[in-house]
C-alpha positions, 0 to 999 in steps of 0.5 A, a space after each residue: 494521539 493514536 491508541 498504542 495498539 493502533 500505533 503498533 499495528 501501523 508501525 508493524 504494517 510499515 515495517 512488514 510491507 515495506 521491508 524491501 523498500 527500506 532496504 532500497 528495493 530495486 524494481 526492474 522496469 519494463 525497459 530492463 533498467 533498475 529503478 531504486 526506490 526508498 519510500 522511508 526516505 521522504 515524500 515520493 509523489 510518484 508513488 503517493 500522488 499517483 492516481 492508482 494509489 488514490 484508486 487503491 484507497 478508494 477501493 479500500 474504502 469501498 470494500 473494507 469500510 462498510 462490509 460486515 464480512 470482507 471478501 479478502 480474496 476479491 479485495 486482494 485481486 482487485 488491488 493487484 489489478 490496480 498495482 499492475 496499472 500503477 507499475 505500468 504508469 511508472 514504467 515498471 514491471 507489473 509482476 515485480 510490483 505485485 511481488 513487492 506489494 503482494 502482502 499489503 491488501 491482506 495486511 490492510 484488512 487487518 489494519 482497518 479491522 483494528 482501526 477503521 479510522 485508517 480509511 477516514 482520509 487518504 493521509 491516514 491511509 498513507 500513514 498505514 501504508 508507509 508509516 508515520 513521517 
């Protein structure tokens, strides 16, 4: 069982990071089509099994786990590079994806500071990103 503080932090991250997703955020694709996503409704393998999200997890482990002082700006910029590639892999607009996910790197810094076990597994990391199922 997670401590109440950790659970509250995870729920807060999920609601803040994905408020647009909860509202069935529509992302404009590179072809100009609209793709509606709702990450709260279930498991979305195109998001969570995407190699770029696994890469974001690996970056998070690398930059947040052992650092005495996290370089949040560098983590954010490297995350944005991954998010752009992630958007392109889904046929979406990279700038729209950055706009949608822009707060996540800084929020992950705080979440990991409060609960480093978030980085112990990809599943823990996903819970921090999307909230508990």
